[in-house]
C-alpha positions in Angstrom: 19.0 2.4 17.7 20.7 -0.9 16.1 19.7 -4.3 15.3 21.8 -5.7 18.0 19.7 -3.3 20.5 16.2 -4.8 19.5 17.0 -8.5 17.6 15.9 -10.2 21.7 12.2 -8.5 21.6 9.4 -10.9 21.4 7.7 -11.2 18.1 5.2 -8.9 19.2 6.8 -6.0 20.3 9.9 -6.3 17.2 6.6 -5.8 14.7 5.0 -2.9 16.9 8.9 -1.3 16.5 9.8 -1.8 12.9 6.2 -2.6 11.3 7.8 -6.1 10.2 7.5 -9.6 11.6 10.7 -10.7 12.7 11.1 -13.4 9.7 10.5 -10.9 7.0 13.1 -8.8 8.6 15.7 -11.2 8.5 14.4 -12.7 5.0 14.9 -9.5 3.4 18.5 -8.8 5.8 19.3 -12.2 3.8 18.5 -10.4 0.0 20.6 -7.2 1.1 23.4 -9.1 2.4 23.7 -10.9 -1.3 22.5 -8.6 -3.6 23.3 -5.0 -2.5 26.5 -3.5 -4.1 29.6 -3.4 -2.1 31.8 -1.7 -3.7 33.5 1.6 -2.5 34.1 2.6 1.0 33.1 0.1 3.5 29.4 1.8 4.8 29.3 2.6 8.9 26.0 0.7 9.1 25.7 -3.1 8.9 22.8 -4.4 6.4 20.8 -4.8 9.4 21.2 -1.2 10.8 20.9 -0.1 6.8 17.1 -2.0 6.4 16.5 -1.2 9.8 17.1 2.8 9.0 14.5 2.4 5.8 12.3 0.6 7.9 12.1 3.3 10.7 11.8 6.1 8.3 8.7 4.2 6.8 7.0 4.1 10.2 7.9 7.2 11.3 8.7 9.1 8.4 10.9 10.9 10.4 13.0 13.5 8.2 16.1 12.4 6.5 17.9 14.7 8.7 16.6 13.3 12.0 17.3 10.3 11.2 21.0 10.6 9.8 22.3 12.4 13.3 20.3 9.2 15.3 22.7 7.4 13.3 25.8 9.4 12.9 25.3 9.5 9.5 24.6 12.5 6.9 21.6 13.1 5.8 22.7 12.4 2.1 23.7 9.1 2.8 20.2 8.3 4.6 18.8 9.3 1.3 21.1 6.9 -0.6 20.6 4.2 1.9 17.1 4.4 1.9 16.5 4.3 -2.2 19.5 1.3 -2.0 17.5 -0.9 0.2 14.3 -0.2 -1.6 15.7 -0.9 -4.9 17.5 -3.8 -3.8 14.6 -5.7 -2.6 12.2 -5.0 -5.4 14.8 -6.3 -7.9 14.9 -9.1 -5.9 11.6 -10.3 -7.3 10.6 -11.6 -3.8 8.5 -8.5 -3.1 6.2 -7.9 -5.6 2.1 -8.3 -5.6 -0.1 -11.2 -7.8 -0.5 -8.1 -10.0 -3.4 -8.1 -13.1 -3.2 -11.5 -14.7 -4.0 -13.0 -11.0 -7.8 -11.6 -11.9 -7.4 -12.5 -15.8 -6.4 -15.8 -15.8 -9.4 -18.3 -16.6 -7.8 -21.1 -13.4 -8.1 -18.1 -11.0 -9.2 -19.3 -7.4 -10.0 -16.1 -6.4 -14.0 -15.7 -6.0 -14.5 -12.2 -4.4 -12.7 -9.2 -4.4 -12.8 -5.7 -2.8 -11.9 -2.6 -4.7 -11.0 0.5 -2.9 -9.1 4.1 -2.8 -7.0 6.0 -0.4 -5.8 10.0 -0.8 -3.0 11.1 1.0 -2.1 14.4 1.0 1.2 16.0 -0.6 3.0 19.2 -1.0 1.7 21.8 -3.1 2.3 20.5 -6.1 3.6 22.8 -9.2 0.0 21.6 -11.5 -2.2 22.3 -8.4 -5.2 21.7 -10.9 -4.5 17.9 -11.5 -4.4 17.2 -7.6 -6.5 19.4 -5.9 -9.0 17.0 -4.2 -12.2 18.2 -4.0 -13.0 15.3 -1.3 -9.9 16.3 1.3 -10.2 19.8 -0.3 -6.3 19.8 -0.4 -3.8 18.2 -2.7 -3.3 14.5 -2.9 -2.3 11.7 -4.4 -4.5 8.7 -4.9 -3.7 4.3 -4.7 -6.4 2.1 -5.6 -6.1 -1.6 -4.1 -8.2 -4.4 -5.2 -8.1 -7.1 -2.5 -9.1 -11.0 -2.2 -11.6 -11.3 0.1 -11.1 -14.7 1.5 -7.3 -14.6 2.1 -7.3 -10.2 2.5 -4.4 -10.3 -0.1 -3.6 -7.6 -2.1 -3.5 -8.5 -5.4 -3.2 -5.2 -7.6 -2.5 -1.6 -7.2 -3.2 1.7 -9.3 -2.1 5.1 -8.5 -3.0 9.0 -10.1 -3.6 12.2 -8.9 -5.8 13.2 -6.6 -8.1 14.8 -9.2 -9.2 11.3 -10.6 -12.4 9.9 -9.6 -12.1 6.6 -8.1 -14.3 5.0 -11.0 -12.3 6.4 -13.7 -8.9 5.4 -12.2 -10.3 2.2 -11.8 -11.1 2.2 -15.9 -8.1 3.6 -16.6 -5.9 0.9 -14.8 -7.1 -1.7 -16.9 -7.8 -4.7 -14.6 -10.1 -6.8 -17.2 -10.7 -9.4 -14.7 -12.9 -12.4 -15.6 -16.6 -12.2 -14.5 -16.8 -15.2 -12.4 -14.9 -12.7 -9.8 -17.4 -10.9 -7.7 -16.5 -7.4 -7.5 -17.4 -5.3 -4.4 -16.9 -1.6 -4.6 -18.1 1.5 -2.7 -20.6 4.3 -3.6 -17.4 6.0 -5.8 -17.7 3.0 -8.5 -21.1 3.8 -9.8 -21.3 2.6 -12.7 -18.6 -0.4 -12.9 -21.8 -2.6 -13.3 -21.3 -1.8 -17.2 -17.5 -2.4 -17.6 -17.6 -5.4 -14.8 -21.3 -7.3 -14.7 -20.4 -9.1 -11.5 -20.2 -5.7 -9.3 -21.7 -4.6 -6.0 -22.2 -1.6 -5.0 -24.6 0.2 -2.5 -27.9 1.4 -3.5 -28.6 5.1 -3.6 -31.8 7.1 -2.5 -33.2 9.5 -3.7 -35.8 12.5 -3.0 -38.9 10.8 -4.0 -37.1 6.9 -3.9 -36.0 6.0 -0.8 -34.5 2.4 0.3 -36.5 -0.4 1.3 -36.3 -2.3 3.9 -34.7 -4.8 1.4 -32.4 -2.8 -0.2 -31.0 -1.2 3.3 -30.2 -4.8 4.5 -28.5 -5.0 1.4 -26.2 -2.3 1.3 -25.9 -3.4 4.7 -24.3 -6.5 4.0 -21.9 -4.9 1.3 -20.8 -2.8 4.1 -19.9 -5.8 6.2 -17.9 -7.4 3.4 -16.3 -4.1 1.9 -15.0 -2.9 5.9 -12.2 -5.8 5.3 -10.9 -3.5 2.4 -10.6 -0.7 4.8 -9.0 -2.5 7.2 -6.3 -4.1 4.8 -5.6 0.0 3.8 -5.4 0.7 7.8 -2.7 -1.7 8.2 -0.4 -0.5 5.7 -0.9 3.1 6.5 1.0 1.7 10.3 3.9 3.1 8.0 3.1 7.1 8.3 5.2 7.6 5.0 1.7 6.2 3.4 -0.1 7.9 6.0 1.1 11.8 6.9 1.4 14.2 4.6 3.9 13.2 2.1 7.1 15.7 1.6 9.3 12.9 -1.3 9.2 12.8 -4.9 6.0 11.3 -6.1 7.8 9.4 -9.0 8.8 6.9 -5.7 5.7 6.4 -4.3 4.2 3.6 -6.3 7.6 2.2 -5.5 6.8 2.3 -2.0 3.4 1.7 -2.1 3.7 -1.9 -3.3 6.6 -2.9 -1.6 4.6 -1.7 1.6 2.2 -3.9 -0.1 4.0 -7.2 -0.6 5.5 -7.1 3.1 2.3 -6.8 4.6 1.3 -10.1 1.9 3.9 -11.7 2.8 3.5 -11.3 6.7 -0.6 -12.4 6.3 1.4 -16.6 6.1 2.9 -15.4 9.9 1.2 -16.1 13.0 
């Protein structure tokens, strides 16, 4: 499949196929044409087709061998193309997240954030204990996102092996958000109030202390707000590379996750 074959699709169908809106695709192509290195033999694929190849790899997560056969290039050429496209987009500076400073600034406009973590299965690693998740009963890697509830924009991320507890990852990531920001979290972040006083987590019942009607109502209201964080993570996972068993080297996982999160942020302004 080449870009010439799909460029006339409607915006809805184009996004359904590639995972990104057409205007953002054109913006990414412009960056590649301007800054991507051109030395050596001319590539068989245009910059638009190289970007489309990369997006289809993220979107479908087929093997690089299968993609190479579809585009008429070698498996190693597919690997080089994907990495060059990813590196060029990141180095352009146009696909970055707001970052921790947005949460730490005294003049920030952010009022409420949602913190949530998601786990993704990985291939069996050499160090099995660090990556074995008791929650998923398999080897995983973890990604944490902090979402602005008002705009649904992803502010910052953090990553770790699957064994690490959600709350421990939050502490070690050193978000340091100012106290005027309200932080909403699930029961995996019990104790977050000790670090950030303006935080809310569900109240848990015990054998001798069942929840009252008022406490259940508070939990339901909190769940209705936190569900937007789950929706954001779900939109990232339309790219199967963030959902299925991760087969690549884990050192590039953070780069790819942040790049896809940045594309999602840019998509929020496009209707």
